[in-house]
C-alpha positions as CSV (number, residue, x, y, z in Angstrom):
1,M,-27.7,10.0,-17.8
2,G,-31.1,10.3,-19.5
3,T,-32.3,12.5,-22.3
4,L,-33.5,16.0,-21.9
5,E,-36.8,17.6,-22.9
6,V,-38.3,21.1,-22.7
7,A,-41.8,21.7,-21.5
8,A,-44.1,24.6,-20.6
9,K,-46.5,24.0,-17.6
10,P,-49.2,26.6,-18.2
11,V,-50.9,28.5,-15.5
12,F,-54.7,28.1,-15.4
13,A,-57.6,29.1,-13.1
14,K,-57.8,26.6,-10.2
15,S,-61.0,25.1,-11.4
16,D,-59.6,24.6,-14.9
17,T,-56.5,23.0,-13.5
18,E,-58.5,20.6,-11.4
19,W,-60.7,19.6,-14.4
20,L,-57.7,19.1,-16.7
21,V,-55.8,17.0,-14.1
22,R,-58.9,14.8,-13.5
23,T,-59.7,14.3,-17.2
24,R,-56.1,13.5,-18.1
25,Q,-55.9,10.9,-15.2
26,E,-59.1,9.3,-16.4
27,H,-58.5,9.2,-20.1
28,A,-54.7,9.5,-20.6
29,H,-53.6,7.8,-17.4
30,S,-51.2,10.7,-17.1
31,P,-50.7,12.1,-13.6
32,G,-49.9,15.7,-12.8
33,A,-50.5,19.0,-14.4
34,P,-50.8,19.3,-18.2
35,E,-47.9,20.7,-20.2
36,F,-46.9,21.7,-23.7
37,T,-43.9,19.6,-24.7
38,L,-41.8,21.9,-26.8
39,V,-38.6,19.8,-27.2
40,F,-39.3,16.0,-27.2
41,P,-36.8,13.6,-25.5
42,G,-34.6,11.2,-27.4
43,F,-31.2,12.8,-27.7
44,E,-28.5,12.8,-25.1
45,L,-27.4,16.4,-24.9
46,S,-25.2,18.4,-22.6
47,A,-27.4,19.8,-19.8
48,E,-25.2,22.9,-19.7
49,D,-25.7,23.6,-23.5
50,V,-29.4,23.0,-23.3
51,L,-29.9,25.2,-20.2
52,S,-27.9,28.0,-21.8
53,H,-29.9,27.8,-25.0
54,V,-33.2,27.7,-23.2
55,A,-32.2,30.7,-21.0
56,A,-31.2,32.7,-24.0
57,T,-34.5,31.9,-25.8
58,C,-36.6,32.7,-22.7
59,A,-34.8,36.0,-22.2
60,T,-36.2,37.2,-25.5
61,T,-39.7,35.6,-25.4
62,P,-42.5,37.3,-23.6
63,S,-45.1,35.3,-21.6
64,I,-47.7,33.7,-23.9
65,K,-51.5,33.9,-23.3
66,F,-53.6,31.2,-25.0
67,C,-57.1,29.8,-25.0
68,L,-57.9,26.1,-25.5
69,R,-61.1,26.0,-27.6
70,S,-61.1,22.6,-29.5
71,A,-60.2,19.0,-29.3
72,V,-58.6,17.0,-32.2
73,I,-57.6,13.4,-32.7
74,V,-54.0,12.6,-33.7
75,P,-52.8,9.0,-34.2
76,E,-49.6,8.1,-32.4
77,L,-46.9,7.2,-34.8
78,G,-45.7,3.6,-34.5
79,A,-48.4,2.7,-32.1
80,S,-52.0,1.6,-32.3
81,R,-53.1,4.6,-30.1
82,F,-55.1,7.7,-30.7
83,N,-54.5,10.9,-28.8
84,V,-57.1,13.5,-28.1
85,F,-55.4,16.9,-27.9
86,L,-56.8,20.2,-26.6
87,V,-55.3,22.8,-28.9
88,P,-55.2,26.6,-28.5
89,D,-56.9,28.9,-30.9
90,E,-55.5,32.1,-29.4
91,G,-51.7,31.7,-28.8
92,F,-51.2,28.9,-31.3
93,G,-48.7,31.0,-33.4
94,A,-46.8,32.2,-30.4
95,I,-46.3,28.7,-29.1
96,V,-45.2,27.4,-32.6
97,R,-42.7,30.3,-32.9
98,L,-41.3,29.4,-29.4
99,H,-41.0,25.8,-30.5
100,D,-39.1,26.9,-33.7
101,R,-36.7,29.2,-31.7
102,L,-35.9,26.3,-29.4
103,H,-35.0,24.0,-32.3
104,V,-31.8,25.8,-33.3
105,G,-28.3,25.4,-32.0
106,P,-27.8,22.6,-29.5
107,L,-31.4,21.4,-29.9
108,A,-31.6,21.4,-33.8
109,D,-31.3,17.6,-34.0
110,C,-34.2,17.2,-31.6
111,L,-36.7,18.4,-34.3
112,R,-39.0,15.6,-35.4
113,P,-39.4,16.1,-39.2
114,E,-41.8,13.2,-39.6
115,M,-44.7,15.1,-38.0
116,P,-45.7,18.7,-37.8
117,Y,-45.6,20.4,-34.4
118,I,-49.1,21.0,-33.0
119,P,-49.2,22.8,-29.7
120,H,-51.4,20.7,-27.5
121,L,-52.3,19.3,-24.1
122,T,-53.0,15.6,-24.3
123,I,-56.3,14.9,-22.7
124,A,-56.8,11.3,-23.7
125,S,-54.8,8.4,-25.1
126,V,-56.8,5.3,-26.2
127,G,-56.4,2.3,-28.4
128,D,-59.8,2.5,-30.0
129,F,-60.5,5.2,-32.6
130,N,-64.2,5.2,-31.8
131,V,-63.5,5.9,-28.1
132,A,-61.3,8.8,-29.2
133,R,-64.1,10.1,-31.4
134,R,-66.6,10.0,-28.5
135,I,-64.2,11.9,-26.2
136,K,-63.4,14.5,-28.9
137,A,-67.1,14.9,-29.7
138,K,-68.0,15.3,-26.0
139,L,-65.3,18.0,-25.5
140,N,-66.2,19.8,-28.7
141,G,-69.9,19.7,-27.7
142,F,-69.1,22.3,-25.0
143,D,-68.4,25.9,-25.6
144,L,-64.8,25.2,-24.6
145,G,-62.7,28.1,-23.6
146,I,-59.9,27.4,-21.2
147,D,-57.6,30.4,-20.7
148,G,-54.0,30.0,-19.7
149,R,-50.5,31.5,-19.7
150,I,-47.0,30.2,-20.3
151,E,-44.7,32.1,-18.0
152,A,-41.7,29.7,-17.8
153,L,-40.2,26.7,-19.4
154,E,-38.9,23.6,-17.6
155,V,-36.0,21.4,-18.6
156,H,-36.6,17.8,-17.7
157,E,-34.2,14.9,-17.6
158,R,-36.1,11.7,-18.6
159,Q,-34.8,8.3,-17.3
160,A,-36.7,5.0,-17.4
161,G,-40.0,6.6,-18.3
162,S,-40.1,9.2,-15.6
163,A,-39.1,12.9,-15.9
164,K,-37.4,15.1,-13.3
165,C,-37.3,18.9,-13.6
166,I,-33.7,20.1,-13.5
167,A,-34.4,23.8,-14.2
168,T,-37.2,26.3,-14.5
169,V,-36.5,29.3,-16.6
170,P,-39.0,32.2,-16.7
171,L,-40.0,33.9,-19.9
172,R,-39.3,37.6,-20.3
173,H,-42.0,39.7,-18.6
174,H,-43.3,42.9,-20.2
175,S,-42.1,46.1,-18.6
176,F,-42.8,49.7,-19.4
177,F,-39.3,50.7,-18.3
178,V,-37.2,48.2,-20.3
């Protein structure tokens, strides 16, 4: 059995998704669609407890709109690497509050107190700070504005470096009749 993690795979316009995937593959060597990791792996937990908690959290959380407008550099703890993150201006608080609601009950021990949670999509991961600075400067040189939505959370089981989605749980949708 591996460890569990919780992520949100945002929905973007097709052209934004294609650009994000290409850029992440080039600079972060990370295949696939970008995601916000909300609960990091590292603890062996009961899948049933985690799924139940995620479902209860999602049932009271409306979908989240956000806009990525800037890039920041964050050093990776314990490694000689520098990550370039795209961070949301709009939607930042809603994602932080979702992160906080997930880290109670069975997921309370998964909180990483050694670093603050910054909602982000990793766009680059490099060993040279000056390379990270150039990537960040290039991204921030544009009038960046990538709109997205979080409509569901995924629970992944991570084993030997790879993650497999074991459940997708939709967030609550707004309704005029509920």
